[in-house]
N, C-alpha and C positions, 0 to 999 in steps of 0.2 A: 263554591264548595258548601256542602251541607253535612249535617250530623251523620247521615247514613254512610257518606264516603269516609269519614274519619273512623267510624265503627268498623267498616269493611277493611280498612287499612290495618287496624289493630288486630282484627280477626285473622287476616291473611298473614301477618307477621308471626302470630302465635302458631298457626297451622304449619307454616313453612319451617319454623325453628324446632318445634317439639314433635309434630306429627300426631298429636293426640286430638281427639274430638274437641271442637270449639263450638259451643252453643250460644245462641243469642235469645231471641224471642221464643223459639220453640225448644223446650227443655225436656221433651218426653224421651224416656229410655236412656237416661244418663249411664255412661260406661266409664268407670274410673280407670286411669287418671284422665281428667278432662278439665276444660275451662268453660266458664260462662262469662261473657263480656256484657257488662251493663253500663249504659250511659246514664250517669247520675244527674248531671246538671249542665246546662248550656248558658253561658253568660254572653251578653251582647251589650256593648256600651259605646257611646259616641266619644271620639277623642277630640277631633277638630275638623271642621268642614265636612268633607265627604269620607273621612277616615273613621273606621270603627274597630274596636277590639272585640274579638270573639274568643271564647274559651270553652273547651269541652272537658268535663271531668268524668273519668271512667273508674269503675270498680271491676277488677278482673278477679273472679272467684276461681279458686283451684281446688278440686276434689281429688283426694288420693286415699288409697286403702291404708297407707301407713303415714303417720305424722312426720316421719324422718324426711320425707320428700319436701316438706314445706320450705325449709331453710335453703335447700339446694335449688329448688325452682325459683324461689323469691330472689336469690342471688343472681340467677341467670336473667330474670325478668328486668332487673335494673339495667342490664346491657342490652337486651333484646328490644325493650320498649323505649329506649332512649331516643331513637329516631324511627319515624314512619315515613312512608313516601306515598304521596297522592298526586297523580298526573305529573310525575317527574319532579315535583317539589318536595323537599324534605321538611318535616316538622319535628321539633324537639319536645320530648316529654319532660315535664317539670313536676315538682312536688311529689316525687315518688316515695311511697312508704307502704308498709304491709303490716297486717296483724292477723292473728289466728283467733277465730271466734267459732265455738261449737264444731270443732274438727273441720273447718273450712278456712282456707287462707284467702284473705281479702287484700288484693294489691291495688293501690290507688295511683293513678297517673293523670296529669292534666296536659292538654295540648292547646296552646294559646297562639293566635295569629292575628294579623291585621287584615281588614277588608276595606277596599276602596269602592265606594258606590259610584255608579255611573253618573255622569254630570247631566242634570236635567236641562233640556233645551230652554233657554231663557228668551226674553223678548230682545230682539236685535234692535239696535239703534236705527231709527229712520233717518232719512236725509235731513240735514240741517240747513236752514236758510240763514244767512248772516247778512247784516246790513251795516254799512259803515258811512260815517259822515266826517267831513273835515270842518274845522273851525276857522 
Protein backbone atom coordinates (compact mmCIF):
# COMPACT_ATOMS: atom_id res chain seq x y z
CA UNK A 1 0.00 0.00 0.00
CA UNK A 2 1.26 3.48 -0.77
CA UNK A 3 0.41 7.11 -0.04
CA UNK A 4 -1.62 7.51 -3.25
CA UNK A 5 -3.95 4.67 -2.26
CA UNK A 6 -4.60 6.21 1.16
CA UNK A 7 -5.20 9.64 -0.42
CA UNK A 8 -7.59 8.12 -2.97
CA UNK A 9 -9.53 6.36 -0.19
CA UNK A 10 -9.97 9.65 1.72
CA UNK A 11 -10.98 11.48 -1.47
CA UNK A 12 -13.46 8.73 -2.41
CA UNK A 13 -15.06 8.77 1.04
CA UNK A 14 -15.54 12.56 0.92
CA UNK A 15 -16.97 12.45 -2.60
CA UNK A 16 -19.40 9.63 -1.76
CA UNK A 17 -20.60 11.30 1.45
CA UNK A 18 -20.93 14.95 0.51
CA UNK A 19 -21.08 14.99 -3.29
CA UNK A 20 -19.07 18.22 -3.44
CA UNK A 21 -15.92 18.61 -5.55
CA UNK A 22 -12.79 17.16 -3.96
CA UNK A 23 -9.50 18.55 -5.22
CA UNK A 24 -6.01 17.23 -4.75
CA UNK A 25 -2.96 18.34 -6.67
CA UNK A 26 -4.97 20.21 -9.32
CA UNK A 27 -6.86 23.09 -7.67
CA UNK A 28 -7.84 25.20 -10.65
CA UNK A 29 -11.38 26.57 -10.76
CA UNK A 30 -12.47 25.90 -7.18
CA UNK A 31 -16.26 25.87 -6.80
CA UNK A 32 -17.52 26.25 -3.22
CA UNK A 33 -18.44 24.25 -1.24
CA UNK A 34 -15.47 21.96 -1.85
CA UNK A 35 -12.63 20.03 -0.24
CA UNK A 36 -8.89 19.91 -0.84
CA UNK A 37 -7.10 16.80 0.43
CA UNK A 38 -3.44 17.34 1.30
CA UNK A 39 -1.02 14.68 2.49
CA UNK A 40 1.15 16.50 5.03
CA UNK A 41 3.48 13.84 6.35
CA UNK A 42 4.34 10.16 6.05
CA UNK A 43 6.15 8.42 8.91
CA UNK A 44 7.92 5.11 8.53
CA UNK A 45 9.74 3.36 11.34
CA UNK A 46 11.00 -0.11 12.11
CA UNK A 47 9.33 -1.91 14.98
CA UNK A 48 10.96 -5.32 15.14
CA UNK A 49 12.45 -7.63 12.58
CA UNK A 50 10.48 -7.25 9.37
CA UNK A 51 7.63 -5.24 10.99
CA UNK A 52 7.36 -1.53 10.29
CA UNK A 53 4.92 1.17 11.38
CA UNK A 54 3.70 3.63 8.77
CA UNK A 55 1.53 6.69 9.30
CA UNK A 56 -0.09 9.21 6.95
CA UNK A 57 -1.13 12.64 8.22
CA UNK A 58 -3.78 14.50 6.22
CA UNK A 59 -5.12 18.04 6.21
CA UNK A 60 -8.55 18.26 4.60
CA UNK A 61 -9.39 21.87 3.71
CA UNK A 62 -13.05 22.83 3.45
CA UNK A 63 -14.12 25.96 1.60
CA UNK A 64 -17.62 27.35 1.97
CA UNK A 65 -19.37 30.62 1.15
CA UNK A 66 -20.72 30.78 4.72
CA UNK A 67 -18.78 30.16 7.92
CA UNK A 68 -21.85 28.53 9.50
CA UNK A 69 -21.12 25.34 7.53
CA UNK A 70 -17.74 24.78 9.20
CA UNK A 71 -19.05 23.33 12.46
CA UNK A 72 -21.68 21.15 10.76
CA UNK A 73 -19.22 19.74 8.21
CA UNK A 74 -16.47 19.22 10.81
CA UNK A 75 -18.92 17.31 13.00
CA UNK A 76 -19.77 15.00 10.08
CA UNK A 77 -16.09 14.56 9.16
CA UNK A 78 -15.40 13.01 12.56
CA UNK A 79 -17.79 10.19 11.61
CA UNK A 80 -17.05 10.01 7.88
CA UNK A 81 -13.26 9.81 8.13
CA UNK A 82 -13.18 7.52 11.17
CA UNK A 83 -12.81 4.52 8.83
CA UNK A 84 -11.54 4.27 5.24
CA UNK A 85 -11.31 1.14 3.13
CA UNK A 86 -8.45 0.12 0.83
CA UNK A 87 -8.55 -3.19 -1.04
CA UNK A 88 -11.10 -4.60 1.40
CA UNK A 89 -9.06 -3.63 4.48
CA UNK A 90 -10.34 -0.99 6.91
CA UNK A 91 -8.10 1.67 8.46
CA UNK A 92 -9.06 3.81 11.45
CA UNK A 93 -8.52 7.57 11.46
CA UNK A 94 -6.87 8.88 14.64
CA UNK A 95 -5.80 12.25 16.02
CA UNK A 96 -8.79 14.00 14.44
CA UNK A 97 -9.21 17.72 15.10
CA UNK A 98 -10.08 20.87 13.19
CA UNK A 99 -9.50 24.60 13.19
CA UNK A 100 -10.63 27.55 11.10
CA UNK A 101 -7.89 29.79 9.69
CA UNK A 102 -8.62 32.69 7.29
CA UNK A 103 -12.14 31.45 6.43
CA UNK A 104 -10.89 27.92 5.61
CA UNK A 105 -11.58 24.93 7.81
CA UNK A 106 -8.59 22.60 8.31
CA UNK A 107 -9.51 19.08 9.40
CA UNK A 108 -6.58 16.89 10.47
CA UNK A 109 -6.62 13.08 10.52
CA UNK A 110 -3.93 10.37 10.73
CA UNK A 111 -4.03 6.82 9.35
CA UNK A 112 -1.52 4.46 10.96
CA UNK A 113 -0.88 0.81 10.11
CA UNK A 114 1.79 -1.90 10.22
CA UNK A 115 3.74 -3.20 7.24
CA UNK A 116 5.42 -6.60 7.02
CA UNK A 117 8.35 -6.63 4.64
CA UNK A 118 9.00 -9.72 2.55
CA UNK A 119 11.60 -12.08 3.93
CA UNK A 120 14.85 -11.89 2.03
CA UNK A 121 16.18 -15.21 0.80
CA UNK A 122 19.06 -16.19 3.04
CA UNK A 123 21.88 -18.65 2.72
CA UNK A 124 20.55 -22.12 3.19
CA UNK A 125 22.54 -24.56 5.25
CA UNK A 126 24.68 -26.89 3.20
CA UNK A 127 25.05 -30.53 3.94
CA UNK A 128 26.85 -31.28 7.16
CA UNK A 129 29.38 -34.02 7.57
CA UNK A 130 29.70 -35.52 11.01
CA UNK A 131 32.37 -37.78 12.34
CA UNK A 132 32.17 -39.88 15.48
CA UNK A 133 34.74 -41.89 17.51
CA UNK A 134 34.51 -44.24 20.38
CA UNK A 135 36.99 -44.40 23.30
